[in-house]
KESEPA-663051 format. One record per atom (N, C-alpha, C): residue in three letters; x, z negated, y. Coordinates in pm, whole numbers, padded with zeros to 5 digits, always signed. Layout:
% residues N
ALAXZY
...
//
This chain:
% residues 86
MET+21991-21382+07184
MET+22004-21456+07062
MET+21949-21577+07019
LEU+21929-21633+07103
LEU+21908-21810+07059
LEU+21750-21787+07044
VAL+21631-21726+07119
VAL+21509-21686+07076
VAL+21529-21604+06924
VAL+21587-21526+06919
VAL+21595-21482+06784
VAL+21619-21597+06680
VAL+21713-21680+06673
VAL+21757-21784+06596
VAL+21613-21896+06572
GLY+21558-21866+06722
GLY+21456-21993+06715
GLY+21368-21930+06625
MET+21296-21788+06637
MET+21175-21750+06580
MET+21193-21746+06405
PHE+21333-21680+06372
PHE+21332-21706+06250
PHE+21352-21825+06178
VAL+21400-21929+06263
VAL+21405-22079+06197
VAL+21263-22120+06173
ILE+21166-22101+06284
ILE+21044-22096+06298
ILE+20955-22011+06160
PHE+20995-21898+06147
PHE+20886-21824+06026
PHE+20992-21862+05906
SER+21100-21872+05886
SER+21168-21917+05794
SER+21126-22066+05681
TYR+21126-22135+05795
TYR+21018-22246+05730
TYR+20866-22255+05725
ALA+20823-22120+05739
ALA+20655-22136+05727
ALA+20701-22081+05620
LEU+20764-21958+05555
LEU+20746-21937+05467
LEU+20765-22024+05316
VAL+20896-22116+05341
VAL+20923-22214+05259
VAL+20828-22327+05215
SER+20745-22377+05352
SER+20619-22452+05329
SER+20516-22393+05284
LEU+20479-22240+05261
LEU+20363-22197+05198
LEU+20434-22190+05104
TYR+20503-22171+05046
TYR+20594-22175+04900
TYR+20614-22276+04830
GLN+20635-22429+04898
GLN+20604-22574+04862
GLN+20478-22574+04819
LEU+20387-22548+04901
LEU+20205-22600+04930
LEU+20154-22514+04793
PHE+20184-22387+04750
PHE+20152-22348+04637
PHE+20206-22357+04530
ASN+20316-22333+04530
ASN+20425-22419+04385
ASN+20492-22528+04334
SER+20450-22621+04407
SER+20469-22753+04375
SER+20375-22873+04396
GLU+20445-22975+04350
GLU+20296-23077+04319
GLU+20339-23148+04468
LYS+20383-23081+04587
LYS+20359-23162+04707
LYS+20211-23156+04754
LYS+20189-23272+04815
LYS+20080-23226+04870
LYS+20085-23182+05037
TRP+19918-23136+05100
TRP+19952-23102+05185
TRP+19979-23150+05325
ASP+19951-23299+05311
ASP+20019-23403+05400
ASP+20144-23405+05432
GLU+20210-23358+05311
GLU+20367-23373+05315
GLU+20447-23266+05343
VAL+20364-23163+05318
VAL+20455-23018+05346
VAL+20395-22998+05525
ARG+20255-23084+05561
ARG+20215-23054+05723
ARG+20316-23093+05773
LYS+20373-23195+05727
LYS+20464-23292+05848
LYS+20599-23246+05845
GLN+20637-23154+05731
GLN+20760-23153+05716
GLN+20772-22979+05801
PHE+20671-22885+05788
PHE+20653-22785+05878
PHE+20680-22832+06038
SER+20571-22931+06069
SER+20591-22978+06174
SER+20702-22976+06253
ARG+20760-23085+06185
ARG+20941-23122+06192
ARG+21010-22967+06202
LYS+21005-22911+06140
LYS+21076-22756+06147
LYS+21053-22688+06257
VAL+20906-22666+06305
VAL+20858-22596+06411
VAL+20933-22628+06513
LEU+20968-22765+06520
LEU+21017-22835+06631
LEU+21153-22810+06703
VAL+21209-22774+06607
VAL+21373-22708+06550
VAL+21378-22562+06596
GLY+21276-22478+06547
GLY+21287-22378+06616
GLY+21245-22368+06740
LEU+21164-22473+06804
LEU+21129-22434+06952
LEU+21251-22458+07052
ASP+21303-22547+06986
ASP+21456-22611+07076
ASP+21544-22561+07080
PHE+21538-22418+06969
PHE+21607-22350+07025
PHE+21561-22212+07107
VAL+21482-22214+07129
VAL+21353-22098+07197
VAL+21382-22162+07329
ILE+21360-22281+07373
ILE+21416-22329+07482
ILE+21524-22335+07539
ALA+21640-22350+07475
ALA+21768-22333+07508
ALA+21765-22186+07524
ALA+21766-22099+07461
ALA+21766-21945+07500
ALA+21681-21943+07646
HIS+21568-21992+07689
HIS+21507-21984+07848
HIS+21626-21985+07938
VAL+21642-22145+07903
VAL+21720-22264+07969
VAL+21859-22124+07993
VAL+21880-22105+07960
VAL+22037-21974+07973
VAL+21989-21866+08031
PHE+21876-21780+08005
PHE+21812-21696+08134
PHE+21737-21760+08227
VAL+21741-21845+08257
VAL+21638-21890+08348
VAL+21817-21927+08480
SER+21895-22013+08405
SER+21999-22056+08513
SER+22108-21905+08544
GLY+22064-21752+08511
GLY+22112-21688+08556
GLY+22041-21603+08650
THR+21879-21635+08697
THR+21810-21549+08769
THR+21735-21696+08830
GLN+21666-21650+08941
GLN+21595-21745+09025
GLN+21458-21683+09059
ASP+21442-21604+08968
ASP+21272-21502+08884
ASP+21145-21657+08923
MET+21072-21654+08991
MET+20963-21752+08932
MET+20854-21733+08828
GLN+20874-21598+08769
GLN+20824-21586+08645
GLN+20894-21649+08539
ALA+21028-21637+08568
ALA+21071-21721+08464
ALA+21089-21851+08426
LEU+21075-21924+08600
LEU+21075-22049+08559
LEU+20921-22091+08530
SER+20857-22094+08579
SER+20665-22106+08548
SER+20725-22079+08361
SER+20766-21984+08298
SER+20749-21961+08171
SER+20821-22088+08087
LEU+20970-22098+08148
LEU+21007-22220+08106
LEU+20948-22339+08094
ALA+20914-22369+08213
ALA+20813-22465+08253
ALA+20681-22493+08106
LEU+20660-22390+08131
LEU+20524-22418+08020
LEU+20538-22416+07877
LEU+20695-22336+07871
LEU+20731-22348+07731
LEU+20793-22518+07689
SER+20853-22579+07786
SER+20883-22721+07753
SER+20764-22801+07752
VAL+20627-22765+07844
VAL+20588-22845+07834
VAL+20465-22850+07700
VAL+20517-22705+07637
VAL+20408-22694+07504
VAL+20499-22764+07395
ARG+20642-22791+07411
ARG+20733-22886+07334
ARG+20718-23014+07321
VAL+20723-23074+07451
VAL+20690-23166+07458
VAL+20550-23221+07394
LEU+20437-23149+07400
LEU+20326-23204+07340
LEU+20332-23190+07197
LEU+20410-23071+07133
LEU+20424-23072+06987
LEU+20496-23206+06941
GLY+20581-23235+07021
GLY+20683-23312+06990
GLY+20589-23462+07002
TYR+20502-23439+07049
TYR+20389-23566+07081
TYR+20339-23618+06977
ALA+20262-23474+06949
ALA+20165-23475+06826
ALA+20225-23522+06688
ALA+20348-23441+06680
ALA+20439-23459+06539
ALA+20478-23602+06529
VAL+20508-23693+06659
VAL+20574-23861+06640
VAL+20414-23920+06585
LYS+20284-23922+06679
LYS+20187-23932+06629
LYS+20161-23938+06516
GLU+20136-23784+06415
GLU+20128-23750+06279
GLU+20227-23828+06206
ALA+20320-23906+06247
ALA+20438-23928+06141
ALA+20385-24081+06097
LYS+20310-24100+06200
LYS+20294-24266+06169
LYS+20174-24293+06115
ILE+20099-24172+06133
ILE+19967-24188+06037
ILE+19963-24193+05901
//
């Protein structure tokens, strides 16, 4: 269920960002920064879902999937922080 919530958050903010980009005076950089922050929120839901799933299993594939997803989240968070400072 948390994966569905996370994907819904990501896709809904993608649609909102596209709408803002084409139908408002907001600049590309503002929309891009706002979207990257919202994607990180969606990824937090996906990671929470994987943690709940992995806590009940001892499958190495599930653990490696969680580790890969966590690394992607950390890298995206780092890139978002660097982008916000520029």
